[in-house]
Structures are given as structure tokens and as C-alpha cells.
C-alpha positions as CSV (number, residue, x, y, z in Angstrom):
1,M,24.7,-64.5,78.9
2,K,23.7,-61.0,79.1
3,R,21.4,-60.1,82.0
4,P,18.2,-58.8,81.4
5,K,18.5,-55.2,82.8
6,L,22.2,-54.5,82.6
7,K,23.4,-52.5,79.6
8,K,26.6,-55.1,79.1
9,A,27.3,-58.5,79.3
10,S,29.0,-59.8,82.4
11,K,33.1,-60.7,82.0
12,R,32.8,-63.3,84.6
13,I,33.6,-66.8,83.7
14,S,34.1,-69.9,85.6
15,C,37.3,-70.5,87.9
16,S,38.1,-73.9,86.0
17,R,37.4,-72.3,82.6
18,R,39.9,-69.6,83.9
19,F,42.5,-71.9,85.0
20,K,42.2,-73.9,82.2
21,I,43.1,-70.8,79.7
22,Q,46.2,-70.1,82.8
23,K,47.8,-72.9,82.0
24,R,47.8,-73.0,78.5
25,V,49.4,-69.8,78.2
26,R,52.1,-71.1,80.7
27,E,52.7,-74.0,78.3
28,H,52.6,-72.1,75.4
29,N,55.8,-69.9,77.0
30,R,57.7,-72.5,77.9
31,K,57.6,-73.9,74.5
32,L,59.2,-70.7,73.3
33,K,61.9,-70.4,75.8
34,K,62.7,-74.0,74.3
35,E,63.0,-72.9,71.0
36,A,64.7,-70.0,71.5
37,K,67.4,-72.1,73.7
38,K,67.7,-74.4,70.8
39,K,68.4,-71.7,68.2
40,G,70.9,-69.7,70.6
41,T,68.7,-66.5,70.8
42,S,66.7,-65.1,74.0
43,R,64.1,-62.5,73.4
44,R,65.1,-60.4,76.4
45,P,67.4,-57.3,74.8
46,K,70.9,-57.4,76.1
47,K,71.9,-55.3,79.0
48,D,74.4,-52.4,77.8
49,V,77.4,-53.4,80.4
50,G,79.0,-49.6,79.7
51,V,82.0,-48.5,80.6
52,P,83.8,-50.1,83.6
53,N,85.4,-48.1,86.0
54,S,89.3,-49.4,85.4
55,A,88.9,-48.3,82.0
56,P,91.3,-44.9,81.3
57,F,89.6,-41.9,79.7
58,K,86.2,-43.1,81.4
59,E,84.5,-39.4,81.5
60,E,86.0,-38.4,77.7
61,V,84.4,-41.7,76.5
62,L,81.0,-41.5,78.1
63,R,81.1,-37.7,77.1
64,E,81.2,-38.3,73.2
65,A,78.6,-41.5,73.6
66,E,76.2,-38.6,75.0
67,H,77.6,-36.1,72.2
68,R,77.0,-38.8,69.9
69,K,73.4,-39.7,70.9
70,Q,72.7,-36.2,70.7
71,E,73.4,-36.1,67.5
72,L,71.2,-38.7,66.7
73,E,68.5,-37.6,68.1
74,A,68.7,-34.2,66.4
75,L,69.3,-36.4,62.7
76,K,66.1,-38.2,63.4
77,Q,64.3,-35.0,64.2
78,Q,65.3,-33.5,61.3
79,N,64.4,-36.2,59.1
80,K,61.1,-36.4,60.7
81,V,60.8,-32.5,59.6
82,T,61.7,-33.2,55.9
83,K,59.3,-35.8,55.9
84,Q,56.3,-33.9,57.4
85,Q,57.2,-31.5,54.7
86,E,57.7,-33.7,51.6
87,K,54.4,-34.5,52.6
88,T,52.6,-31.5,52.7
89,V,54.1,-30.5,49.1
90,K,52.6,-34.1,48.0
91,R,49.2,-33.2,49.6
92,K,49.3,-29.6,48.2
93,K,50.0,-31.2,44.4
94,D,47.3,-34.0,44.8
95,K,44.8,-31.5,45.5
96,E,45.5,-29.1,42.5
97,A,46.0,-32.3,40.1
98,A,42.4,-33.3,41.5
99,S,41.5,-29.6,41.2
100,E,42.6,-29.0,37.6
101,P,39.9,-31.1,36.1
102,A,37.1,-29.7,38.7
103,A,38.0,-26.1,37.8
104,K,38.3,-27.6,33.7
105,K,34.5,-28.7,34.5
106,A,33.3,-25.2,36.1
107,K,34.8,-23.5,33.0
108,K,32.9,-26.1,30.5
109,V,30.0,-25.5,32.5
110,E,30.0,-21.5,32.7
111,K,31.1,-21.6,28.9
112,V,27.8,-23.8,28.3
113,K,25.7,-21.5,30.3
114,E,26.7,-18.3,28.7
115,T,26.6,-20.3,25.2
116,K,23.3,-21.0,26.4
117,A,22.2,-17.6,27.5
118,A,23.4,-16.0,24.3
119,V,21.3,-18.2,22.4
120,A,18.6,-17.7,24.6
121,K,18.9,-13.6,24.3
122,Q,19.4,-14.1,20.5
123,K,16.3,-16.1,19.9
124,S,14.3,-13.6,22.1
125,A,15.7,-10.5,20.4
126,K,12.8,-9.0,17.7
127,S,14.8,-9.2,14.9
128,F,15.2,-13.4,15.2
129,R,11.4,-14.0,15.7
130,C,11.1,-11.5,12.5
131,S,13.5,-13.7,10.4
132,E,11.9,-16.7,11.8
133,L,8.4,-15.9,10.8
134,N,9.4,-14.8,7.2
135,K,11.0,-18.1,7.5
136,V,7.5,-19.8,7.9
137,I,5.8,-17.5,5.4
138,E,8.3,-18.4,2.8
139,A,8.2,-22.2,3.3
140,S,4.4,-22.9,3.6
141,D,1.6,-22.8,1.3
142,V,-1.2,-21.8,3.5
143,I,-1.1,-19.6,6.1
144,L,-3.6,-20.1,8.9
145,M,-3.6,-16.7,10.8
146,V,-4.7,-17.5,14.7
147,L,-7.0,-14.7,15.9
148,D,-8.1,-14.6,20.0
149,A,-12.1,-14.9,19.6
150,R,-12.1,-12.0,22.3
151,D,-10.4,-9.3,20.5
152,P,-10.3,-10.7,16.4
153,L,-9.9,-7.4,15.3
154,G,-6.7,-6.5,17.5
155,C,-5.0,-9.7,17.2
156,R,-5.1,-9.0,12.9
157,C,-1.9,-7.3,11.3
158,P,-2.6,-5.5,8.0
159,Q,1.6,-6.0,7.5
160,L,1.5,-9.8,7.4
161,E,-1.8,-10.2,5.9
162,E,-0.5,-7.9,2.7
163,A,3.1,-9.7,2.7
164,I,1.0,-12.9,2.0
165,L,-1.4,-11.8,-0.6
166,K,1.9,-10.3,-2.1
167,H,2.8,-13.4,-3.5
168,S,-0.5,-13.5,-6.1
169,G,-2.0,-16.6,-6.2
170,K,0.8,-18.8,-4.5
171,K,-0.3,-18.5,-1.0
172,R,-3.7,-18.9,0.8
173,L,-5.3,-16.9,3.6
174,L,-7.0,-19.0,6.5
175,L,-8.5,-16.8,9.7
176,T,-9.2,-19.0,12.5
177,L,-11.1,-17.7,16.0
178,N,-9.6,-19.3,18.5
179,K,-11.0,-19.5,22.7
180,I,-14.8,-19.5,21.5
181,D,-15.5,-20.9,24.5
182,L,-14.6,-17.4,26.5
183,V,-16.7,-15.6,24.1
184,P,-20.5,-14.8,24.3
185,K,-22.5,-16.9,21.0
186,E,-24.1,-13.5,20.1
187,N,-20.9,-11.7,20.3
188,L,-19.2,-15.0,18.4
189,E,-21.8,-14.8,15.4
190,K,-21.2,-11.1,14.6
191,W,-17.5,-11.5,14.4
192,V,-17.7,-14.6,12.1
193,G,-20.3,-12.9,9.9
194,Y,-17.9,-10.1,9.6
195,L,-14.6,-12.1,9.2
196,E,-16.3,-14.0,6.4
197,A,-16.8,-11.5,4.3
198,E,-12.9,-10.8,4.0
199,C,-11.3,-14.2,4.4
200,P,-12.1,-17.6,4.8
201,T,-13.1,-18.1,8.8
202,F,-12.9,-21.1,10.7
203,V,-14.3,-21.1,14.8
204,F,-11.8,-23.0,17.3
205,K,-11.2,-24.3,20.7
206,A,-8.1,-26.1,21.5
207,S,-7.4,-28.8,24.1
208,T,-5.6,-27.4,27.1
209,H,-4.7,-30.8,28.5
210,L,-2.6,-32.5,26.4
211,Q,0.3,-34.3,27.5
212,D,3.3,-36.6,25.8
213,R,2.6,-39.5,24.1
214,T,3.9,-42.1,27.0
215,V,1.6,-40.7,29.5
216,Q,-1.7,-41.1,27.1
217,Q,-0.5,-44.8,26.6
218,K,-0.3,-45.4,30.5
219,K,-3.8,-43.7,30.6
220,Q,-5.5,-45.9,27.8
221,R,-4.0,-49.2,29.7
222,L,-5.5,-47.7,32.8
223,N,-9.0,-47.0,31.1
224,V,-8.7,-43.5,32.3
225,L,-10.6,-41.1,30.2
226,D,-10.7,-37.3,30.3
227,H,-13.9,-35.7,29.6
228,S,-13.2,-32.0,30.9
229,R,-14.1,-28.9,29.1
230,A,-10.2,-28.5,28.7
231,A,-9.9,-31.4,27.5
232,T,-12.2,-31.4,24.7
233,C,-11.5,-29.8,21.2
234,L,-13.7,-28.3,19.2
235,G,-13.2,-27.3,15.6
236,G,-10.6,-29.7,14.5
237,D,-12.2,-31.8,11.9
238,S,-14.1,-29.3,9.8
239,L,-10.6,-27.5,9.7
240,L,-8.4,-30.5,9.0
241,Q,-10.6,-32.0,6.3
242,T,-10.6,-28.5,4.8
243,L,-6.5,-28.5,4.4
244,T,-6.9,-32.2,3.5
245,D,-9.2,-31.2,0.4
246,I,-6.5,-28.3,-0.2
247,A,-4.2,-31.0,-0.1
248,N,-6.1,-33.1,-2.6
249,G,-6.7,-30.2,-5.3
250,K,-2.8,-29.7,-5.4
251,D,-1.0,-30.5,-8.8
252,D,1.9,-31.7,-7.3
253,E,1.8,-34.9,-5.0
254,K,4.0,-32.9,-2.4
255,M,2.5,-32.6,1.6
256,L,0.9,-29.4,2.0
257,K,2.7,-27.4,4.4
258,V,0.5,-24.7,6.6
259,G,2.4,-21.9,8.6
260,V,0.8,-20.8,11.9
261,V,0.9,-17.4,12.3
262,G,-0.4,-14.5,14.9
263,F,0.7,-12.5,17.8
264,P,2.1,-14.0,20.9
265,N,-0.6,-16.4,23.1
266,V,-3.0,-16.2,20.7
267,G,-3.5,-20.3,20.4
268,K,-0.8,-21.3,17.7
269,S,0.5,-24.1,19.7
270,S,-2.2,-25.6,21.1
271,I,-3.9,-25.5,17.6
272,I,-1.1,-27.6,16.4
273,N,-1.4,-30.0,19.6
274,S,-5.1,-30.3,19.5
275,L,-4.9,-31.6,15.8
276,K,-1.9,-33.9,16.3
277,D,-3.6,-35.2,19.4
278,I,-0.4,-34.8,21.5
279,R,2.1,-32.3,22.9
280,A,4.6,-31.9,19.9
281,C,4.7,-28.3,20.5
282,H,5.7,-26.4,23.7
283,A,2.5,-24.4,25.0
284,G,1.5,-22.3,28.4
285,I,0.1,-19.5,30.3
286,Q,3.8,-17.5,29.3
287,R,3.8,-15.2,26.4
288,G,6.9,-16.0,23.7
289,L,7.7,-19.6,24.6
290,T,7.9,-20.4,21.0
291,R,10.7,-19.0,19.8
292,C,11.7,-20.6,16.7
293,M,9.7,-22.4,13.5
294,Q,9.6,-26.1,13.8
295,E,7.5,-28.4,11.8
296,V,4.8,-30.8,12.8
297,H,3.6,-33.9,10.5
298,I,-0.3,-34.0,11.2
299,S,-1.0,-36.6,8.5
300,K,0.3,-38.1,5.4
301,K,-0.7,-35.3,3.2
302,V,-0.4,-32.0,6.0
303,K,2.7,-30.9,7.8
304,M,2.0,-27.4,10.1
305,I,4.9,-25.1,11.0
306,D,4.6,-23.5,14.4
307,S,6.2,-19.8,14.4
308,P,7.0,-17.3,16.9
309,G,4.9,-14.6,17.7
310,I,4.5,-11.0,15.7
311,V,6.3,-8.8,16.7
312,A,4.0,-5.6,17.7
313,A,5.5,-2.0,16.5
314,P,6.5,0.4,19.6
315,G,4.0,2.8,17.9
316,N,0.3,1.1,18.8
317,P,-1.2,2.1,22.2
318,G,-0.6,1.2,25.7
319,D,-3.2,-1.6,25.9
320,V,-2.5,-3.3,22.6
321,M,1.5,-3.6,23.5
322,A,0.2,-4.8,27.2
323,L,-1.7,-7.7,25.3
324,R,0.1,-8.4,22.1
325,S,3.6,-7.4,22.5
326,L,6.4,-8.9,25.2
327,E,7.5,-5.7,26.8
328,V,6.6,-6.8,30.3
329,E,8.7,-10.2,29.7
330,E,11.4,-8.5,28.5
331,N,11.6,-6.2,31.2
332,E,10.7,-3.0,28.8
333,K,7.9,-2.3,30.9
334,S,6.5,-3.1,34.2
335,A,3.5,-5.3,34.6
336,L,1.7,-2.5,36.8
337,E,1.5,-0.2,34.0
338,A,0.1,-2.4,31.8
339,V,-2.7,-3.4,34.1
340,N,-3.4,0.6,34.4
341,T,-3.7,0.9,30.4
342,L,-6.0,-1.9,30.4
343,L,-8.3,-1.4,33.5
344,K,-8.7,2.0,31.5
345,Q,-10.0,0.6,28.1
346,C,-12.9,-2.4,30.4
347,D,-16.3,-1.3,32.0
348,Q,-15.2,-0.8,35.4
349,Q,-19.0,-2.6,36.6
350,H,-17.8,-5.5,34.7
351,V,-14.4,-5.9,36.1
352,M,-15.8,-5.4,39.7
353,L,-18.6,-8.4,39.0
354,Q,-15.9,-10.5,37.2
355,F,-13.2,-10.3,40.1
356,N,-15.4,-10.2,43.1
357,V,-14.0,-6.7,43.8
358,P,-15.7,-3.5,45.7
359,N,-15.3,0.1,43.8
360,Y,-12.0,1.1,43.1
361,R,-10.3,4.8,42.3
362,N,-7.4,3.5,40.2
363,S,-5.3,0.2,39.3
364,L,-3.0,0.4,42.2
365,E,-6.4,0.3,44.7
366,F,-7.9,-2.9,42.4
367,L,-4.5,-4.3,42.9
368,T,-4.4,-4.5,46.3
369,T,-7.9,-5.7,46.8
370,F,-7.2,-8.3,44.3
371,A,-3.8,-9.6,45.6
372,Q,-6.2,-9.5,49.3
373,K,-8.4,-11.5,47.7
374,R,-6.6,-14.2,46.3
375,G,-3.8,-14.2,49.3
376,F,-0.6,-12.7,47.4
377,L,0.5,-11.1,50.8
378,Q,4.1,-10.5,51.7
379,K,5.7,-10.6,55.4
380,G,3.8,-8.2,57.5
381,G,0.3,-8.5,55.6
382,I,0.9,-6.4,53.0
383,P,-0.5,-7.0,49.7
384,N,2.2,-8.1,46.7
385,T,0.8,-5.8,43.9
386,E,3.4,-6.9,40.9
387,L,2.3,-10.5,41.5
388,A,-1.2,-9.6,41.3
389,A,-0.8,-7.4,37.9
390,T,1.2,-10.8,36.4
391,T,-1.5,-13.1,37.0
392,F,-4.2,-10.1,35.8
393,L,-2.0,-10.2,33.2
394,N,-1.6,-13.9,32.5
395,D,-5.6,-14.2,33.1
396,W,-6.4,-11.5,30.1
397,T,-4.0,-13.6,27.5
398,G,-4.3,-17.2,28.7
399,A,-7.8,-19.1,28.3
400,K,-9.0,-18.1,31.6
401,L,-11.0,-14.3,31.3
402,S,-14.0,-13.9,29.7
403,Y,-14.1,-10.5,27.9
404,H,-15.8,-9.1,24.2
405,C,-15.0,-6.2,21.6
406,R,-18.0,-4.7,20.2
407,V,-18.5,-5.5,16.3
408,P,-17.8,-2.3,14.1
409,E,-20.2,-1.4,10.9
410,R,-19.2,-3.3,8.1
411,Q,-17.1,-1.1,5.8
412,D,-14.9,-1.0,2.5
413,L,-12.6,-3.7,2.2
414,P,-8.7,-2.9,3.3
415,S,-6.7,-1.4,0.7
416,Y,-5.1,-4.8,0.6
417,L,-7.8,-6.6,-0.4
418,S,-10.6,-6.7,-3.4
419,D,-13.1,-8.9,-4.6
420,D,-10.9,-10.8,-6.7
421,I,-8.5,-11.5,-4.0
422,V,-11.1,-12.0,-1.9
423,N,-12.9,-14.6,-4.3
424,D,-9.3,-16.5,-5.1
425,L,-9.3,-16.8,-1.4
426,R,-12.7,-19.0,-1.5
427,S,-11.8,-20.8,-4.5
428,G,-11.7,-24.5,-4.1
429,L,-13.2,-24.4,-0.8
430,D,-16.9,-25.5,0.3
431,M,-17.8,-22.8,2.1
432,D,-21.5,-23.7,2.6
433,K,-20.2,-26.7,4.1
434,V,-17.4,-24.3,6.3
435,R,-20.2,-22.4,7.7
436,K,-22.8,-25.2,8.6
437,A,-19.1,-26.6,10.2
438,N,-18.7,-23.2,12.1
439,E,-22.7,-23.4,13.3
440,D,-22.5,-27.0,14.9
441,V,-19.5,-26.0,16.8
442,I,-20.8,-22.6,17.8
443,K,-24.0,-24.9,19.0
444,R,-21.9,-27.1,21.2
445,V,-19.6,-24.9,22.9
446,R,-20.5,-23.7,26.1
447,S,-19.6,-20.0,26.3
448,P,-20.6,-17.6,29.2
449,N,-23.6,-15.2,29.5
450,L,-22.8,-11.6,27.9
451,S,-23.5,-10.0,31.3
452,S,-20.7,-12.0,33.3
453,S,-18.3,-11.2,30.3
454,I,-16.1,-7.9,30.6
455,S,-16.9,-5.7,27.6
456,F,-13.4,-4.3,26.1
457,N,-12.9,-1.4,24.1
458,S,-10.8,-2.5,20.7
459,K,-8.5,0.1,19.2
460,G,-8.5,-2.1,15.9
461,P,-5.7,-4.1,13.9
462,T,-2.6,-4.0,15.9
463,T,0.7,-3.1,13.5
464,G,2.8,-5.2,13.4
465,V,7.1,-5.5,12.2
466,L,8.1,-8.0,9.4
467,N,11.6,-6.2,9.7
468,V,13.0,-4.9,12.5
469,G,15.5,-2.5,11.1
470,T,13.2,-0.7,8.8
471,A,10.8,-0.3,11.8
472,E,13.5,0.9,13.7
473,T,14.5,3.7,10.6
474,K,10.6,4.8,10.7
475,S,10.5,5.4,14.5
476,K,13.8,7.4,14.7
477,T,12.3,10.0,11.9
478,A,9.0,9.7,13.8
479,V,10.4,11.0,16.5
480,T,12.9,13.7,15.1
481,A,10.1,14.9,13.0
482,E,8.0,15.6,16.3
483,V,11.0,16.7,17.9
484,K,11.3,19.3,14.7
485,E,7.7,20.1,15.0
486,M,7.9,21.7,18.8
487,D,10.9,23.7,18.1
488,T,9.1,25.4,15.0
489,I,6.1,25.5,17.8
490,S,8.8,26.8,20.7
491,N,10.1,29.3,18.3
492,T,7.0,30.8,16.7
493,E,5.4,31.9,20.6
494,K,6.1,35.2,21.4
495,P,8.4,35.7,24.6
496,E,6.9,36.5,27.6
497,V,8.3,39.7,29.9
498,E,9.6,38.4,32.8
499,T,9.2,40.9,36.4
500,P,12.4,41.6,38.3
501,A,11.6,40.0,41.1
502,A,11.4,36.9,38.7
503,A,14.6,37.3,37.1
504,S,16.0,37.6,41.0
505,V,14.0,34.1,42.1
506,T,15.5,32.2,38.4
507,Q,19.2,33.8,39.4
508,I,19.0,32.6,43.0
509,Q,18.0,28.9,41.7
510,E,20.6,29.1,38.8
511,S,23.6,29.7,41.2
512,T,22.6,27.3,44.0
513,Q,22.0,24.6,41.4
514,K,25.8,24.9,40.1
515,R,26.5,25.0,44.0
516,K,25.3,21.7,44.0
517,G,26.3,20.5,40.8
518,K,22.9,20.0,39.5
519,P,21.8,20.7,36.3
520,A,20.1,24.0,36.0
521,K,15.8,23.6,36.2
522,K,13.6,25.1,33.6
523,R,13.1,29.0,34.8
524,V,9.9,30.0,36.8
525,K,8.0,32.7,35.8
526,I,6.2,34.8,38.5
527,V,3.3,36.1,38.1
528,P,2.3,39.4,40.2
529,I,-1.1,39.7,41.5
530,N,-2.6,42.7,42.8
531,T,-4.1,42.0,46.5
532,D,-5.1,45.7,46.8
533,L,-9.1,45.4,46.6
534,T,-10.1,48.7,47.0
535,S,-8.4,49.6,43.7
536,L,-10.1,46.2,42.1
537,Q,-13.1,48.0,43.3
538,Q,-12.5,51.3,41.7
539,S,-11.2,49.8,38.7
540,N,-14.3,47.7,38.0
541,N,-17.6,49.2,37.7
542,V,-19.1,46.1,39.5
543,D,-21.2,46.3,42.5
544,A,-19.2,44.9,45.7
545,Y,-20.8,43.1,48.7
546,D,-21.6,45.8,51.2
547,F,-20.7,44.3,54.8
548,N,-22.2,47.3,56.7
549,T,-25.7,46.9,55.6
550,D,-27.9,44.0,55.9
551,F,-29.7,42.3,53.0
552,V,-32.7,40.7,54.2
């Protein structure tokens, strides 16, 4: 029995029990001895008698025995060493055999990773995106061009619209103003009126809290309903009804294929998910998530095709490239440069009120204060301006920040549009019904005030690229033309006469740079300045100030 305060139980036993055990052990040993006597075997090893003293050559026999004993011990030691060597060789072979499949697996994993990286790089390439966009245009009957309501004119691509309208009535073009909850109502109504004069326009507010089918089924079981502003979708009924009417008006019984196109992060995938009421396409804050075309069945008669973003031409202004291209994501341009170009096109007071930031002199000062406000600090309390720049860009391109552009005055139709083409685009559609639906959606949406929204200077339509090869050749020819112009300007200029002092300075600079192995810099032309004030006074007949007289 274990005592309460002892760590281990006591091994003491009673005397009667100990004596019984000893008695049984003695009896057991006695039985074993009897059996051994009967069999004629004994457990005790026989004692080596050795060599008797009377035997002749006793010393030689003992010496031979000792020598034999040493040989046996050496042989035993050698066998032991050989066995150890065999074991080590066997272990190495086993390790190699075990490592071979692991190495093969590692090689396979590396190959799979390389292939995935190559495929991702190929999909993110501009040529691949252009080819996928062209496939969507060719495969679809109706092209739904998605525009960001904050800058509708900047989201339009004349090259794409012209390519769609070239099909002479085979393809229909529709415009959709997305993210209408981030624009003041007055500005939104003006933009709808401006765009309706050229093409049928629909207002839309996509749902951003859509989830997979399994998650929705679980929520339905628990009776969880999401009535938040992000979960509500506006304008989907009128758009879907219009598409079904177009599908019913077709001669053949095939499904109506609707291609959704637009610049990156205008909300193409979000519109498809909102109409499907399920997260069918991958959508998020990051730009360029959609890399290839994807078909989604909306109803029995309507099928929508998601497409990658339009590739913006490199000749666009800096703020347009910051918002409409993927230069920051493809590491072609830093986020700090993009923020700098964006802030130049915004009203400073509106930015200060929107982000609750004091007056700033440049973009770096704005980003430091913005990082301190958001808590983006590095080790030692240093503000992380790069993280602040990326979040600022995400707010601008995502569905969070409210800014608006001024609606331009009505001018003539673009070169690729005419009155006949506009009438063809409106044919088969009840425009009064579409306008009424747009008015109802604008009344229902909760939009910000004009004072709480940032005013942004739009640069007009963004030039896009439908074929990368032609765009590269155009850019090269433009660069060569600029270089030729610069050469002609430099040749027409008269050469200035250099002073001997300037020539000596340039010779010294060139010699020092040659010694250091650096390329020679441009020649610095030193202009001599006459420091003799008396000569200047004599040459110029101007009254100089006389310090000897007092002017009262």
C-alpha cells in the first residue's frame, strides 16, 4: 500500500510471505537438479583441467594454446569490423532508396511550380489578355461595357467600341454604370443623360458580400438574412429583363451570349455574381484577378461571359495609367509614383476632408500622415509609405472611396458613331421602361453628398489596346519620330562660342572621368560675369545709388 506522503510505494513484505517464497524457490531448484542428474547433464561448466606438469613439452603446448587464443580473438574482432561495415553500407543503400522517391517527388513539385508560374505569367501577359478579350467579343451577341460611375468617360475605350460596332448590326453594345452608390445623385443623373444620347445605359449597384452556394444554404437553414448596404443589389432586375427580351426577340432558339468587358476593377465579375446571386466568378479588391474568359449561365436563355480587363495603351497620361492599367501589380511602376500622379488631379481640400489629413505640400507628406492615421508603422515608429500608397490605390480602384468627375458639355457624336448606329442600338428596347427603371434605382440608392465627395479631373476616354503587336510598333515609331525631331532641333541651333576657361574645365572633367572609368558627362558652359561695378555704371547711363548722400 502506498503511503500518502511518500513518492513511491514501500517494497516491504511480511515475513511469512517472504519465507514461503524462499521455500518455493528451494523446491524449484531441487527439482531442476534431480532432472539434470537423471539426464546426465549438469548446469555447471566443466573445469579446464589444463596441461599436467608431468606432460612433456608443457611450455610449447601452452604457447600454442595462447597463440591460438590470440588468433581467435583477432578473427572475432575482424568479423565484428566487417559486420559494422556491412551495416553502414546497407544503411546508406536504404537511405538512398528512401530518398530517391522523395527526390523524385521534390523534382515533380518543382516542375509543377515552374509550369504553374509559367502559365500564370502567360495569363498575366498583355498579349494573352488581348487574345482572351477578342475571343469574348467574337463569341458574344451582346457586349455589356461596364463603366465606373465615378469616372465614366475615363472607363470608355473608343478602340473597343469601334471594333464592336464594325460587325454591322450583328453585335449590340450596352453601357452599365456600376458603383453608383459612390457618386452624388446630381452628378449621376447628368452622366446617365449624357451617355443615353449615345448608347442604352443601365445603372447598377453590385452586391459585394456574395458567398458560395454551400455557405448560403447553411445561412438559409439558420435563417440568417443579410440586409447590409454591401449585400443589396440594385438595377439587376431591369438589366436581366432587358437581356431576356433581347433573347426572346432572336430568330434562332440559341442562348443569348452576353460578353462583359471593361477596364480592370470596374466590377465585371461582381455584376455577373450579383445577377447569378452566387459567387460564380472570382472577384476582389486586387486588380487583374480575372485572367481568362469564363462562361456563367444566368438563366435558361442568357449566358454571360466574363473577360479580363482591357489593356491600356502606354501613351495614356500618368493618372489614367494608375487607375486603368496594371503597372503597379506587374511591378512596372511603383505605388508612390501612382499616388503622386493621382493627387495632382484632385482638389486638395476635398482630399484633406475625406482622409482627415492636415494640409500637405507633396504626396510624400500626405502618405506619411496617412500612414500615421491608419497605424502603418515600421520598426522604430517609421511610417510605412509603401503600404499607405497601396491602400490608397485600393481605395481608389475598389468600391470604397467616393469621387466624381464633371460631366462635359454635349458635343457631336464620336467618329465611329452615327444617328443610324444609335437607332440600331436602341431598336428592340423599350427605352422609356429603361429610363424609368434607372430613375427608380437612383431614388433608392444611398449616395454621398456633393461636399463629401472628391472632385477629380478626368482626362477623357482611355485609349486601349486590342492587339499588343500593333501597339508596340506604333509606340516604337512614335519614339523614333520624337528622337528625329529632337535631332533636327539640336542641329538647327547655332553653336555657342566657348571661353578658354570653360574649355579647360571641360578638359579636366573629361580626363578625371576617363581615369575613374565613368562615361563623360555633358560639357558645362561657363558664362563670364563682369564684377566691376564702376565699369557697369559708366557703360549704363542709369543713376546709381550714392551712399555718401543722405536721402530724407
